[in-house]
mmCIF file of the N, C-alpha and C atoms, coordinates in Angstrom:
data_MODEL
# 
_entry.id   MODEL 
# 
loop_
_atom_site.group_PDB 
_atom_site.id 
_atom_site.type_symbol 
_atom_site.label_atom_id 
_atom_site.label_alt_id 
_atom_site.label_comp_id 
_atom_site.label_asym_id 
_atom_site.label_entity_id 
_atom_site.label_seq_id 
_atom_site.pdbx_PDB_ins_code 
_atom_site.Cartn_x 
_atom_site.Cartn_y 
_atom_site.Cartn_z 
_atom_site.occupancy 
_atom_site.B_iso_or_equiv 
_atom_site.pdbx_formal_charge 
_atom_site.auth_seq_id 
_atom_site.auth_comp_id 
_atom_site.auth_asym_id 
_atom_site.auth_atom_id 
_atom_site.pdbx_PDB_model_num 
ATOM 1   N N  . UNK A 1 1  ? 62.250  117.098 105.677 1.00 0.00 ? 1  UNK A N  1 
ATOM 2   C CA . UNK A 1 1  ? 63.539  116.835 106.286 1.00 0.00 ? 1  UNK A CA 1 
ATOM 3   C C  . UNK A 1 1  ? 64.183  115.628 105.615 1.00 0.00 ? 1  UNK A C  1 
ATOM 4   N N  . UNK A 1 2  ? 65.404  115.797 105.113 1.00 0.00 ? 2  UNK A N  1 
ATOM 5   C CA . UNK A 1 2  ? 66.113  114.723 104.427 1.00 0.00 ? 2  UNK A CA 1 
ATOM 6   C C  . UNK A 1 2  ? 66.640  113.718 105.447 1.00 0.00 ? 2  UNK A C  1 
ATOM 7   N N  . UNK A 1 3  ? 66.560  112.449 105.083 1.00 0.00 ? 3  UNK A N  1 
ATOM 8   C CA . UNK A 1 3  ? 67.076  111.403 105.963 1.00 0.00 ? 3  UNK A CA 1 
ATOM 9   C C  . UNK A 1 3  ? 68.563  111.227 105.742 1.00 0.00 ? 3  UNK A C  1 
ATOM 10  N N  . UNK A 1 4  ? 69.280  111.059 106.831 1.00 0.00 ? 4  UNK A N  1 
ATOM 11  C CA . UNK A 1 4  ? 70.715  110.808 106.756 1.00 0.00 ? 4  UNK A CA 1 
ATOM 12  C C  . UNK A 1 4  ? 70.951  109.364 106.312 1.00 0.00 ? 4  UNK A C  1 
ATOM 13  N N  . UNK A 1 5  ? 71.939  109.162 105.467 1.00 0.00 ? 5  UNK A N  1 
ATOM 14  C CA . UNK A 1 5  ? 72.297  107.815 105.018 1.00 0.00 ? 5  UNK A CA 1 
ATOM 15  C C  . UNK A 1 5  ? 73.197  107.160 106.050 1.00 0.00 ? 5  UNK A C  1 
ATOM 16  N N  . UNK A 1 6  ? 72.925  105.892 106.341 1.00 0.00 ? 6  UNK A N  1 
ATOM 17  C CA . UNK A 1 6  ? 73.721  105.115 107.281 1.00 0.00 ? 6  UNK A CA 1 
ATOM 18  C C  . UNK A 1 6  ? 74.606  104.135 106.513 1.00 0.00 ? 6  UNK A C  1 
ATOM 19  N N  . UNK A 1 7  ? 75.833  103.982 106.964 1.00 0.00 ? 7  UNK A N  1 
ATOM 20  C CA . UNK A 1 7  ? 76.771  103.035 106.369 1.00 0.00 ? 7  UNK A CA 1 
ATOM 21  C C  . UNK A 1 7  ? 77.028  101.928 107.382 1.00 0.00 ? 7  UNK A C  1 
ATOM 22  N N  . UNK A 1 8  ? 76.852  100.682 106.950 1.00 0.00 ? 8  UNK A N  1 
ATOM 23  C CA . UNK A 1 8  ? 77.099  99.530  107.806 1.00 0.00 ? 8  UNK A CA 1 
ATOM 24  C C  . UNK A 1 8  ? 78.606  99.335  107.944 1.00 0.00 ? 8  UNK A C  1 
ATOM 25  N N  . UNK A 1 9  ? 79.097  99.373  109.177 1.00 0.00 ? 9  UNK A N  1 
ATOM 26  C CA . UNK A 1 9  ? 80.530  99.166  109.421 1.00 0.00 ? 9  UNK A CA 1 
ATOM 27  C C  . UNK A 1 9  ? 80.783  97.824  110.093 1.00 0.00 ? 9  UNK A C  1 
ATOM 28  N N  . UNK A 1 10 ? 79.774  96.954  110.059 1.00 0.00 ? 10 UNK A N  1 
ATOM 29  C CA . UNK A 1 10 ? 79.941  95.595  110.552 1.00 0.00 ? 10 UNK A CA 1 
ATOM 30  C C  . UNK A 1 10 ? 79.260  95.312  111.871 1.00 0.00 ? 10 UNK A C  1 
ATOM 31  N N  . UNK A 1 11 ? 78.717  94.103  111.974 1.00 0.00 ? 11 UNK A N  1 
ATOM 32  C CA . UNK A 1 11 ? 78.133  93.562  113.203 1.00 0.00 ? 11 UNK A CA 1 
ATOM 33  C C  . UNK A 1 11 ? 77.011  94.436  113.760 1.00 0.00 ? 11 UNK A C  1 
ATOM 34  N N  . UNK A 1 12 ? 76.174  94.966  112.885 1.00 0.00 ? 12 UNK A N  1 
ATOM 35  C CA . UNK A 1 12 ? 75.028  95.756  113.314 1.00 0.00 ? 12 UNK A CA 1 
ATOM 36  C C  . UNK A 1 12 ? 75.376  97.169  113.741 1.00 0.00 ? 12 UNK A C  1 
ATOM 37  N N  . UNK A 1 13 ? 76.564  97.626  113.398 1.00 0.00 ? 13 UNK A N  1 
ATOM 38  C CA . UNK A 1 13 ? 76.991  98.981  113.730 1.00 0.00 ? 13 UNK A CA 1 
ATOM 39  C C  . UNK A 1 13 ? 76.942  99.848  112.480 1.00 0.00 ? 13 UNK A C  1 
ATOM 40  N N  . UNK A 1 14 ? 76.480  101.082 112.638 1.00 0.00 ? 14 UNK A N  1 
ATOM 41  C CA . UNK A 1 14 ? 76.322  101.995 111.514 1.00 0.00 ? 14 UNK A CA 1 
ATOM 42  C C  . UNK A 1 14 ? 76.905  103.349 111.868 1.00 0.00 ? 14 UNK A C  1 
ATOM 43  N N  . UNK A 1 15 ? 77.297  104.098 110.837 1.00 0.00 ? 15 UNK A N  1 
ATOM 44  C CA . UNK A 1 15 ? 77.789  105.458 111.006 1.00 0.00 ? 15 UNK A CA 1 
ATOM 45  C C  . UNK A 1 15 ? 77.077  106.328 109.966 1.00 0.00 ? 15 UNK A C  1 
ATOM 46  N N  . UNK A 1 16 ? 76.816  107.587 110.314 1.00 0.00 ? 16 UNK A N  1 
ATOM 47  C CA . UNK A 1 16 ? 76.179  108.498 109.380 1.00 0.00 ? 16 UNK A CA 1 
ATOM 48  C C  . UNK A 1 16 ? 77.152  108.844 108.254 1.00 0.00 ? 16 UNK A C  1 
ATOM 49  N N  . UNK A 1 17 ? 76.730  108.656 107.019 1.00 0.00 ? 17 UNK A N  1 
ATOM 50  C CA . UNK A 1 17 ? 77.608  108.881 105.869 1.00 0.00 ? 17 UNK A CA 1 
ATOM 51  C C  . UNK A 1 17 ? 78.080  110.325 105.797 1.00 0.00 ? 17 UNK A C  1 
ATOM 52  N N  . UNK A 1 18 ? 77.237  111.269 106.148 1.00 0.00 ? 18 UNK A N  1 
ATOM 53  C CA . UNK A 1 18 ? 77.594  112.674 106.064 1.00 0.00 ? 18 UNK A CA 1 
ATOM 54  C C  . UNK A 1 18 ? 78.618  113.122 107.084 1.00 0.00 ? 18 UNK A C  1 
ATOM 55  N N  . UNK A 1 19 ? 78.870  112.313 108.085 1.00 0.00 ? 19 UNK A N  1 
ATOM 56  C CA . UNK A 1 19 ? 79.820  112.675 109.145 1.00 0.00 ? 19 UNK A CA 1 
ATOM 57  C C  . UNK A 1 19 ? 81.217  112.094 108.908 1.00 0.00 ? 19 UNK A C  1 
ATOM 58  N N  . UNK A 1 20 ? 81.362  111.179 107.955 1.00 0.00 ? 20 UNK A N  1 
ATOM 59  C CA . UNK A 1 20 ? 82.639  110.509 107.712 1.00 0.00 ? 20 UNK A CA 1 
ATOM 60  C C  . UNK A 1 20 ? 83.592  111.443 106.965 1.00 0.00 ? 20 UNK A C  1 
ATOM 61  N N  . UNK A 1 21 ? 84.793  111.590 107.503 1.00 0.00 ? 21 UNK A N  1 
ATOM 62  C CA . UNK A 1 21 ? 85.838  112.387 106.861 1.00 0.00 ? 21 UNK A CA 1 
ATOM 63  C C  . UNK A 1 21 ? 86.793  111.469 106.103 1.00 0.00 ? 21 UNK A C  1 
ATOM 64  N N  . UNK A 1 22 ? 87.169  110.345 106.714 1.00 0.00 ? 22 UNK A N  1 
ATOM 65  C CA . UNK A 1 22 ? 88.086  109.428 106.052 1.00 0.00 ? 22 UNK A CA 1 
ATOM 66  C C  . UNK A 1 22 ? 87.910  108.002 106.561 1.00 0.00 ? 22 UNK A C  1 
ATOM 67  N N  . UNK A 1 23 ? 88.312  107.059 105.703 1.00 0.00 ? 23 UNK A N  1 
ATOM 68  C CA . UNK A 1 23 ? 88.332  105.634 106.033 1.00 0.00 ? 23 UNK A CA 1 
ATOM 69  C C  . UNK A 1 23 ? 89.741  105.166 105.697 1.00 0.00 ? 23 UNK A C  1 
ATOM 70  N N  . UNK A 1 24 ? 90.504  104.746 106.701 1.00 0.00 ? 24 UNK A N  1 
ATOM 71  C CA . UNK A 1 24 ? 91.917  104.436 106.491 1.00 0.00 ? 24 UNK A CA 1 
ATOM 72  C C  . UNK A 1 24 ? 92.279  103.079 107.083 1.00 0.00 ? 24 UNK A C  1 
ATOM 73  N N  . UNK A 1 25 ? 93.404  102.563 106.627 1.00 0.00 ? 25 UNK A N  1 
ATOM 74  C CA . UNK A 1 25 ? 93.948  101.314 107.154 1.00 0.00 ? 25 UNK A CA 1 
ATOM 75  C C  . UNK A 1 25 ? 94.722  101.606 108.441 1.00 0.00 ? 25 UNK A C  1 
ATOM 76  N N  . UNK A 1 26 ? 94.656  100.725 109.435 1.00 0.00 ? 26 UNK A N  1 
ATOM 77  C CA . UNK A 1 26 ? 95.318  100.977 110.718 1.00 0.00 ? 26 UNK A CA 1 
ATOM 78  C C  . UNK A 1 26 ? 96.790  100.570 110.759 1.00 0.00 ? 26 UNK A C  1 
ATOM 79  N N  . UNK A 1 27 ? 97.363  100.169 109.634 1.00 0.00 ? 27 UNK A N  1 
ATOM 80  C CA . UNK A 1 27 ? 98.700  99.571  109.648 1.00 0.00 ? 27 UNK A CA 1 
ATOM 81  C C  . UNK A 1 27 ? 99.837  100.548 109.902 1.00 0.00 ? 27 UNK A C  1 
ATOM 82  N N  . UNK A 1 28 ? 99.691  101.804 109.550 1.00 0.00 ? 28 UNK A N  1 
ATOM 83  C CA . UNK A 1 28 ? 100.816 102.739 109.663 1.00 0.00 ? 28 UNK A CA 1 
ATOM 84  C C  . UNK A 1 28 ? 100.960 103.298 111.081 1.00 0.00 ? 28 UNK A C  1 
ATOM 85  N N  . UNK A 1 29 ? 102.150 103.780 111.373 1.00 0.00 ? 29 UNK A N  1 
ATOM 86  C CA . UNK A 1 29 ? 102.427 104.365 112.694 1.00 0.00 ? 29 UNK A CA 1 
ATOM 87  C C  . UNK A 1 29 ? 101.559 105.588 112.996 1.00 0.00 ? 29 UNK A C  1 
ATOM 88  N N  . UNK A 1 30 ? 101.335 106.502 112.031 1.00 0.00 ? 30 UNK A N  1 
ATOM 89  C CA . UNK A 1 30 ? 100.457 107.644 112.334 1.00 0.00 ? 30 UNK A CA 1 
ATOM 90  C C  . UNK A 1 30 ? 99.037  107.219 112.706 1.00 0.00 ? 30 UNK A C  1 
ATOM 91  N N  . UNK A 1 31 ? 98.545  106.150 112.094 1.00 0.00 ? 31 UNK A N  1 
ATOM 92  C CA . UNK A 1 31 ? 97.195  105.676 112.421 1.00 0.00 ? 31 UNK A CA 1 
ATOM 93  C C  . UNK A 1 31 ? 97.171  105.041 113.803 1.00 0.00 ? 31 UNK A C  1 
ATOM 94  N N  . UNK A 1 32 ? 98.246  104.374 114.195 1.00 0.00 ? 32 UNK A N  1 
ATOM 95  C CA . UNK A 1 32 ? 98.324  103.821 115.548 1.00 0.00 ? 32 UNK A CA 1 
ATOM 96  C C  . UNK A 1 32 ? 98.340  104.947 116.575 1.00 0.00 ? 32 UNK A C  1 
ATOM 97  N N  . UNK A 1 33 ? 99.097  106.027 116.275 1.00 0.00 ? 33 UNK A N  1 
ATOM 98  C CA . UNK A 1 33 ? 99.111  107.184 117.179 1.00 0.00 ? 33 UNK A CA 1 
ATOM 99  C C  . UNK A 1 33 ? 97.749  107.841 117.238 1.00 0.00 ? 33 UNK A C  1 
ATOM 100 N N  . UNK A 1 34 ? 97.072  107.949 116.109 1.00 0.00 ? 34 UNK A N  1 
ATOM 101 C CA . UNK A 1 34 ? 95.723  108.527 116.067 1.00 0.00 ? 34 UNK A CA 1 
ATOM 102 C C  . UNK A 1 34 ? 94.789  107.739 116.974 1.00 0.00 ? 34 UNK A C  1 
ATOM 103 N N  . UNK A 1 35 ? 94.867  106.415 116.892 1.00 0.00 ? 35 UNK A N  1 
ATOM 104 C CA . UNK A 1 35 ? 94.026  105.555 117.725 1.00 0.00 ? 35 UNK A CA 1 
ATOM 105 C C  . UNK A 1 35 ? 94.337  105.736 119.209 1.00 0.00 ? 35 UNK A C  1 
ATOM 106 N N  . UNK A 1 36 ? 95.607  105.752 119.558 1.00 0.00 ? 36 UNK A N  1 
ATOM 107 C CA . UNK A 1 36 ? 95.993  105.906 120.967 1.00 0.00 ? 36 UNK A CA 1 
ATOM 108 C C  . UNK A 1 36 ? 95.633  107.284 121.510 1.00 0.00 ? 36 UNK A C  1 
ATOM 109 N N  . UNK A 1 37 ? 95.811  108.330 120.707 1.00 0.00 ? 37 UNK A N  1 
ATOM 110 C CA . UNK A 1 37 ? 95.433  109.682 121.136 1.00 0.00 ? 37 UNK A CA 1 
ATOM 111 C C  . UNK A 1 37 ? 93.923  109.768 121.360 1.00 0.00 ? 37 UNK A C  1 
ATOM 112 N N  . UNK A 1 38 ? 93.144  109.175 120.447 1.00 0.00 ? 38 UNK A N  1 
ATOM 113 C CA . UNK A 1 38 ? 91.685  109.197 120.589 1.00 0.00 ? 38 UNK A CA 1 
ATOM 114 C C  . UNK A 1 38 ? 91.258  108.420 121.834 1.00 0.00 ? 38 UNK A C  1 
ATOM 115 N N  . UNK A 1 39 ? 91.919  107.296 122.117 1.00 0.00 ? 39 UNK A N  1 
ATOM 116 C CA . UNK A 1 39 ? 91.604  106.510 123.316 1.00 0.00 ? 39 UNK A CA 1 
ATOM 117 C C  . UNK A 1 39 ? 91.868  107.335 124.580 1.00 0.00 ? 39 UNK A C  1 
ATOM 118 N N  . UNK A 1 40 ? 93.010  108.016 124.606 1.00 0.00 ? 40 UNK A N  1 
ATOM 119 C CA . UNK A 1 40 ? 93.380  108.813 125.777 1.00 0.00 ? 40 UNK A CA 1 
ATOM 120 C C  . UNK A 1 40 ? 92.424  109.986 125.991 1.00 0.00 ? 40 UNK A C  1 
ATOM 121 N N  . UNK A 1 41 ? 91.879  110.536 124.891 1.00 0.00 ? 41 UNK A N  1 
ATOM 122 C CA . UNK A 1 41 ? 90.993  111.693 124.990 1.00 0.00 ? 41 UNK A CA 1 
ATOM 123 C C  . UNK A 1 41 ? 89.513  111.318 125.048 1.00 0.00 ? 41 UNK A C  1 
ATOM 124 N N  . UNK A 1 42 ? 89.202  110.027 125.019 1.00 0.00 ? 42 UNK A N  1 
ATOM 125 C CA . UNK A 1 42 ? 87.809  109.582 125.106 1.00 0.00 ? 42 UNK A CA 1 
ATOM 126 C C  . UNK A 1 42 ? 87.022  109.765 123.821 1.00 0.00 ? 42 UNK A C  1 
ATOM 127 N N  . UNK A 1 43 ? 87.710  109.790 122.671 1.00 0.00 ? 43 UNK A N  1 
ATOM 128 C CA . UNK A 1 43 ? 87.046  109.966 121.379 1.00 0.00 ? 43 UNK A CA 1 
ATOM 129 C C  . UNK A 1 43 ? 87.015  108.679 120.564 1.00 0.00 ? 43 UNK A C  1 
ATOM 130 N N  . UNK A 1 44 ? 87.430  107.561 121.142 1.00 0.00 ? 44 UNK A N  1 
ATOM 131 C CA . UNK A 1 44 ? 87.525  106.297 120.418 1.00 0.00 ? 44 UNK A CA 1 
ATOM 132 C C  . UNK A 1 44 ? 86.250  105.481 120.584 1.00 0.00 ? 44 UNK A C  1 
ATOM 133 N N  . UNK A 1 45 ? 85.728  104.963 119.470 1.00 0.00 ? 45 UNK A N  1 
ATOM 134 C CA . UNK A 1 45 ? 84.573  104.065 119.483 1.00 0.00 ? 45 UNK A CA 1 
ATOM 135 C C  . UNK A 1 45 ? 85.036  102.750 118.854 1.00 0.00 ? 45 UNK A C  1 
ATOM 136 N N  . UNK A 1 46 ? 84.997  101.676 119.630 1.00 0.00 ? 46 UNK A N  1 
ATOM 137 C CA . UNK A 1 46 ? 85.432  100.364 119.150 1.00 0.00 ? 46 UNK A CA 1 
ATOM 138 C C  . UNK A 1 46 ? 84.216  99.571  118.696 1.00 0.00 ? 46 UNK A C  1 
ATOM 139 N N  . UNK A 1 47 ? 84.073  99.410  117.372 1.00 0.00 ? 47 UNK A N  1 
ATOM 140 C CA . UNK A 1 47 ? 82.946  98.665  116.807 1.00 0.00 ? 47 UNK A CA 1 
ATOM 141 C C  . UNK A 1 47 ? 83.414  97.340  116.216 1.00 0.00 ? 47 UNK A C  1 
ATOM 142 N N  . UNK A 1 48 ? 84.518  96.791  116.729 1.00 0.00 ? 48 UNK A N  1 
ATOM 143 C CA . UNK A 1 48 ? 85.082  95.562  116.167 1.00 0.00 ? 48 UNK A CA 1 
ATOM 144 C C  . UNK A 1 48 ? 84.473  94.295  116.761 1.00 0.00 ? 48 UNK A C  1 
ATOM 145 N N  . UNK A 1 49 ? 83.743  94.417  117.854 1.00 0.00 ? 49 UNK A N  1 
ATOM 146 C CA . UNK A 1 49 ? 83.163  93.251  118.534 1.00 0.00 ? 49 UNK A CA 1 
ATOM 147 C C  . UNK A 1 49 ? 84.240  92.239  118.909 1.00 0.00 ? 49 UNK A C  1 
ATOM 148 N N  . UNK A 1 50 ? 85.421  92.721  119.302 1.00 0.00 ? 50 UNK A N  1 
ATOM 149 C CA . UNK A 1 50 ? 86.499  91.852  119.745 1.00 0.00 ? 50 UNK A CA 1 
ATOM 150 C C  . UNK A 1 50 ? 87.342  91.262  118.632 1.00 0.00 ? 50 UNK A C  1 
ATOM 151 N N  . UNK A 1 51 ? 87.059  91.622  117.406 1.00 0.00 ? 51 UNK A N  1 
ATOM 152 C CA . UNK A 1 51 ? 87.827  91.109  116.273 1.00 0.00 ? 51 UNK A CA 1 
ATOM 153 C C  . UNK A 1 51 ? 88.969  92.066  115.931 1.00 0.00 ? 51 UNK A C  1 
ATOM 154 N N  . UNK A 1 52 ? 89.797  91.652  114.975 1.00 0.00 ? 52 UNK A N  1 
ATOM 155 C CA . UNK A 1 52 ? 90.947  92.452  114.565 1.00 0.00 ? 52 UNK A CA 1 
ATOM 156 C C  . UNK A 1 52 ? 90.487  93.739  113.883 1.00 0.00 ? 52 UNK A C  1 
ATOM 157 N N  . UNK A 1 53 ? 91.143  94.855  114.186 1.00 0.00 ? 53 UNK A N  1 
ATOM 158 C CA . UNK A 1 53 ? 90.822  96.133  113.555 1.00 0.00 ? 53 UNK A CA 1 
ATOM 159 C C  . UNK A 1 53 ? 91.396  96.149  112.148 1.00 0.00 ? 53 UNK A C  1 
ATOM 160 N N  . UNK A 1 54 ? 90.528  96.354  111.151 1.00 0.00 ? 54 UNK A N  1 
ATOM 161 C CA . UNK A 1 54 ? 90.960  96.388  109.756 1.00 0.00 ? 54 UNK A CA 1 
ATOM 162 C C  . UNK A 1 54 ? 90.788  97.764  109.132 1.00 0.00 ? 54 UNK A C  1 
ATOM 163 N N  . UNK A 1 55 ? 90.003  98.638  109.772 1.00 0.00 ? 55 UNK A N  1 
ATOM 164 C CA . UNK A 1 55 ? 89.867  99.999  109.257 1.00 0.00 ? 55 UNK A CA 1 
ATOM 165 C C  . UNK A 1 55 ? 89.583  100.967 110.392 1.00 0.00 ? 55 UNK A C  1 
ATOM 166 N N  . UNK A 1 56 ? 89.977  102.207 110.160 1.00 0.00 ? 56 UNK A N  1 
ATOM 167 C CA . UNK A 1 56 ? 89.734  103.294 111.090 1.00 0.00 ? 56 UNK A CA 1 
ATOM 168 C C  . UNK A 1 56 ? 88.922  104.352 110.353 1.00 0.00 ? 56 UNK A C  1 
ATOM 169 N N  . UNK A 1 57 ? 87.821  104.763 110.958 1.00 0.00 ? 57 UNK A N  1 
ATOM 170 C CA . UNK A 1 57 ? 86.952  105.771 110.371 1.00 0.00 ? 57 UNK A CA 1 
ATOM 171 C C  . UNK A 1 57 ? 87.068  107.030 111.227 1.00 0.00 ? 57 UNK A C  1 
ATOM 172 N N  . UNK A 1 58 ? 87.352  108.148 110.581 1.00 0.00 ? 58 UNK A N  1 
ATOM 173 C CA . UNK A 1 58 ? 87.462  109.428 111.273 1.00 0.00 ? 58 UNK A CA 1 
ATOM 174 C C  . UNK A 1 58 ? 86.245  110.260 110.889 1.00 0.00 ? 58 UNK A C  1 
ATOM 175 N N  . UNK A 1 59 ? 85.589  110.855 111.885 1.00 0.00 ? 59 UNK A N  1 
ATOM 176 C CA . UNK A 1 59 ? 84.387  111.644 111.630 1.00 0.00 ? 59 UNK A CA 1 
ATOM 177 C C  . UNK A 1 59 ? 84.678  113.135 111.753 1.00 0.00 ? 59 UNK A C  1 
ATOM 178 N N  . UNK A 1 60 ? 83.725  113.953 111.321 1.00 0.00 ? 60 UNK A N  1 
ATOM 179 C CA . UNK A 1 60 ? 83.899  115.402 111.387 1.00 0.00 ? 60 UNK A CA 1 
ATOM 180 C C  . UNK A 1 60 ? 83.877  115.924 112.819 1.00 0.00 ? 60 UNK A C  1 
ATOM 181 N N  . UNK A 1 61 ? 83.385  115.130 113.758 1.00 0.00 ? 61 UNK A N  1 
ATOM 182 C CA . UNK A 1 61 ? 83.406  115.514 115.170 1.00 0.00 ? 61 UNK A CA 1 
ATOM 183 C C  . UNK A 1 61 ? 84.715  115.090 115.847 1.00 0.00 ? 61 UNK A C  1 
ATOM 184 N N  . UNK A 1 62 ? 85.663  114.585 115.025 1.00 0.00 ? 62 UNK A N  1 
ATOM 185 C CA . UNK A 1 62 ? 86.981  114.151 115.480 1.00 0.00 ? 62 UNK A CA 1 
ATOM 186 C C  . UNK A 1 62 ? 86.933  112.856 116.287 1.00 0.00 ? 62 UNK A C  1 
ATOM 187 N N  . UNK A 1 63 ? 85.846  112.095 116.186 1.00 0.00 ? 63 UNK A N  1 
ATOM 188 C CA . UNK A 1 63 ? 85.784  110.777 116.801 1.00 0.00 ? 63 UNK A CA 1 
ATOM 189 C C  . UNK A 1 63 ? 86.480  109.784 115.874 1.00 0.00 ? 63 UNK A C  1 
ATOM 190 N N  . UNK A 1 64 ? 87.049  108.751 116.473 1.00 0.00 ? 64 UNK A N  1 
ATOM 191 C CA . UNK A 1 64 ? 87.747  107.707 115.741 1.00 0.00 ? 64 UNK A CA 1 
ATOM 192 C C  . UNK A 1 64 ? 86.999  106.410 115.995 1.00 0.00 ? 64 UNK A C  1 
ATOM 193 N N  . UNK A 1 65 ? 86.555  105.757 114.906 1.00 0.00 ? 65 UNK A N  1 
ATOM 194 C CA . UNK A 1 65 ? 85.766  104.535 115.006 1.00 0.00 ? 65 UNK A CA 1 
ATOM 195 C C  . UNK A 1 65 ? 86.571  103.389 114.420 1.00 0.00 ? 65 UNK A C  1 
ATOM 196 N N  . UNK A 1 66 ? 86.705  102.312 115.191 1.00 0.00 ? 66 UNK A N  1 
ATOM 197 C CA . UNK A 1 66 ? 87.417  101.125 114.733 1.00 0.00 ? 66 UNK A CA 1 
ATOM 198 C C  . UNK A 1 66 ? 86.417  100.122 114.180 1.00 0.00 ? 66 UNK A C  1 
ATOM 199 N N  . UNK A 1 67 ? 86.761  99.527  113.043 1.00 0.00 ? 67 UNK A N  1 
ATOM 200 C CA . UNK A 1 67 ? 85.884  98.527  112.426 1.00 0.00 ? 67 UNK A CA 1 
ATOM 201 C C  . UNK A 1 67 ? 86.714  97.320  112.017 1.00 0.00 ? 67 UNK A C  1 
ATOM 202 N N  . UNK A 1 68 ? 86.093  96.149  112.008 1.00 0.00 ? 68 UNK A N  1 
ATOM 203 C CA . UNK A 1 68 ? 86.782  94.938  111.569 1.00 0.00 ? 68 UNK A CA 1 
ATOM 204 C C  . UNK A 1 68 ? 86.490  94.624  110.100 1.00 0.00 ? 68 UNK A C  1 
ATOM 205 N N  . UNK A 1 69 ? 85.900  95.575  109.397 1.00 0.00 ? 69 UNK A N  1 
ATOM 206 C CA . UNK A 1 69 ? 85.638  95.439  107.964 1.00 0.00 ? 69 UNK A CA 1 
ATOM 207 C C  . UNK A 1 69 ? 86.747  96.154  107.197 1.00 0.00 ? 69 UNK A C  1 
ATOM 208 N N  . UNK A 1 70 ? 87.164  95.589  106.058 1.00 0.00 ? 70 UNK A N  1 
ATOM 209 C CA . UNK A 1 70 ? 88.222  96.193  105.246 1.00 0.00 ? 70 UNK A CA 1 
ATOM 210 C C  . UNK A 1 70 ? 87.824  97.591  104.766 1.00 0.00 ? 70 UNK A C  1 
ATOM 211 N N  . UNK A 1 71 ? 88.775  98.539  104.667 1.00 0.00 ? 71 UNK A N  1 
ATOM 212 C CA . UNK A 1 71 ? 88.457  99.880  104.181 1.00 0.00 ? 71 UNK A CA 1 
ATOM 213 C C  . UNK A 1 71 ? 87.831  99.877  102.781 1.00 0.00 ? 71 UNK A C  1 
ATOM 214 N N  . UNK A 1 72 ? 88.276  98.979  101.921 1.00 0.00 ? 72 UNK A N  1 
ATOM 215 C CA . UNK A 1 72 ? 87.730  98.894  100.567 1.00 0.00 ? 72 UNK A CA 1 
ATOM 216 C C  . UNK A 1 72 ? 86.242  98.535  100.597 1.00 0.00 ? 72 UNK A C  1 
ATOM 217 N N  . UNK A 1 73 ? 85.870  97.623  101.474 1.00 0.00 ? 73 UNK A N  1 
ATOM 218 C CA . UNK A 1 73 ? 84.472  97.213  101.600 1.00 0.00 ? 73 UNK A CA 1 
ATOM 219 C C  . UNK A 1 73 ? 83.614  98.361  102.099 1.00 0.00 ? 73 UNK A C  1 
ATOM 220 N N  . UNK A 1 74 ? 84.097  99.081  103.098 1.00 0.00 ? 74 UNK A N  1 
ATOM 221 C CA . UNK A 1 74 ? 83.336  100.212 103.628 1.00 0.00 ? 74 UNK A CA 1 
ATOM 222 C C  . UNK A 1 74 ? 83.208  101.304 102.577 1.00 0.00 ? 74 UNK A C  1 
ATOM 223 N N  . UNK A 1 75 ? 84.278  101.557 101.828 1.00 0.00 ? 75 UNK A N  1 
ATOM 224 C CA . UNK A 1 75 ? 84.202  102.593 100.797 1.00 0.00 ? 75 UNK A CA 1 
ATOM 225 C C  . UNK A 1 75 ? 83.240  102.198 99.685  1.00 0.00 ? 75 UNK A C  1 
ATOM 226 N N  . UNK A 1 76 ? 83.147  100.916 99.353  1.00 0.00 ? 76 UNK A N  1 
ATOM 227 C CA . UNK A 1 76 ? 82.165  100.457 98.368  1.00 0.00 ? 76 UNK A CA 1 
ATOM 228 C C  . UNK A 1 76 ? 80.753  100.674 98.880  1.00 0.00 ? 76 UNK A C  1 
ATOM 229 N N  . UNK A 1 77 ? 80.525  100.407 100.168 1.00 0.00 ? 77 UNK A N  1 
ATOM 230 C CA . UNK A 1 77 ? 79.207  100.635 100.760 1.00 0.00 ? 77 UNK A CA 1 
ATOM 231 C C  . UNK A 1 77 ? 78.890  102.135 100.763 1.00 0.00 ? 77 UNK A C  1 
ATOM 232 N N  . UNK A 1 78 ? 79.920  102.935 101.024 1.00 0.00 ? 78 UNK A N  1 
ATOM 233 C CA . UNK A 1 78 ? 79.771  104.394 101.027 1.00 0.00 ? 78 UNK A CA 1 
ATOM 234 C C  . UNK A 1 78 ? 79.379  104.880 99.631  1.00 0.00 ? 78 UNK A C  1 
ATOM 235 N N  . UNK A 1 79 ? 80.062  104.380 98.587  1.00 0.00 ? 79 UNK A N  1 
ATOM 236 C CA . UNK A 1 79 ? 79.757  104.765 97.211  1.00 0.00 ? 79 UNK A CA 1 
ATOM 237 C C  . UNK A 1 79 ? 78.369  104.292 96.798  1.00 0.00 ? 79 UNK A C  1 
ATOM 238 N N  . UNK A 1 80 ? 77.995  103.098 97.235  1.00 0.00 ? 80 UNK A N  1 
ATOM 239 C CA . UNK A 1 80 ? 76.684  102.548 96.911  1.00 0.00 ? 80 UNK A CA 1 
ATOM 240 C C  . UNK A 1 80 ? 75.571  103.396 97.521  1.00 0.00 ? 80 UNK A C  1 
ATOM 241 N N  . UNK A 1 81 ? 75.761  103.871 98.750  1.00 0.00 ? 81 UNK A N  1 
ATOM 242 C CA . UNK A 1 81 ? 74.772  104.737 99.391  1.00 0.00 ? 81 UNK A CA 1 
ATOM 243 C C  . UNK A 1 81 ? 74.600  106.023 98.607  1.00 0.00 ? 81 UNK A C  1 
ATOM 244 N N  . UNK A 1 82 ? 75.687  106.553 98.054  1.00 0.00 ? 82 UNK A N  1 
ATOM 245 C CA . UNK A 1 82 ? 75.619  107.777 97.260  1.00 0.00 ? 82 UNK A CA 1 
ATOM 246 C C  . UNK A 1 82 ? 74.820  107.590 95.992  1.00 0.00 ? 82 UNK A C  1 
ATOM 247 N N  . UNK A 1 83 ? 74.861  106.384 95.416  1.00 0.00 ? 83 UNK A N  1 
ATOM 248 C CA . UNK A 1 83 ? 74.119  106.087 94.180  1.00 0.00 ? 83 UNK A CA 1 
ATOM 249 C C  . UNK A 1 83 ? 72.648  105.837 94.429  1.00 0.00 ? 83 UNK A C  1 
ATOM 250 N N  . UNK A 1 84 ? 72.276  105.474 95.660  1.00 0.00 ? 84 UNK A N  1 
ATOM 251 C CA . UNK A 1 84 ? 70.885  105.147 95.980  1.00 0.00 ? 84 UNK A CA 1 
ATOM 252 C C  . UNK A 1 84 ? 70.009  106.364 96.180  1.00 0.00 ? 84 UNK A C  1 
ATOM 253 N N  . UNK A 1 85 ? 70.573  107.555 96.260  1.00 0.00 ? 85 UNK A N  1 
ATOM 254 C CA . UNK A 1 85 ? 69.765  108.747 96.566  1.00 0.00 ? 85 UNK A CA 1 
ATOM 255 C C  . UNK A 1 85 ? 68.966  109.243 95.424  1.00 0.00 ? 85 UNK A C  1 
# 
């Protein structure tokens, strides 16, 4: 059985690399609507530990995860995990 790769999204929080669909910046209006819709539907996971949201991670299960790590940093960690296999 192959082990799933975990990506650190900050403050001891991890997400399965195989479940990530996108990593985006929260600055645009569509991303704000995505966050509010996910909150209303109970699909929002806040992993910011009370800090400012700097990236939004969307999973294949349609969950929305908020992180206080920059999208570029998370994508570098994502690429690094792909090279470690």
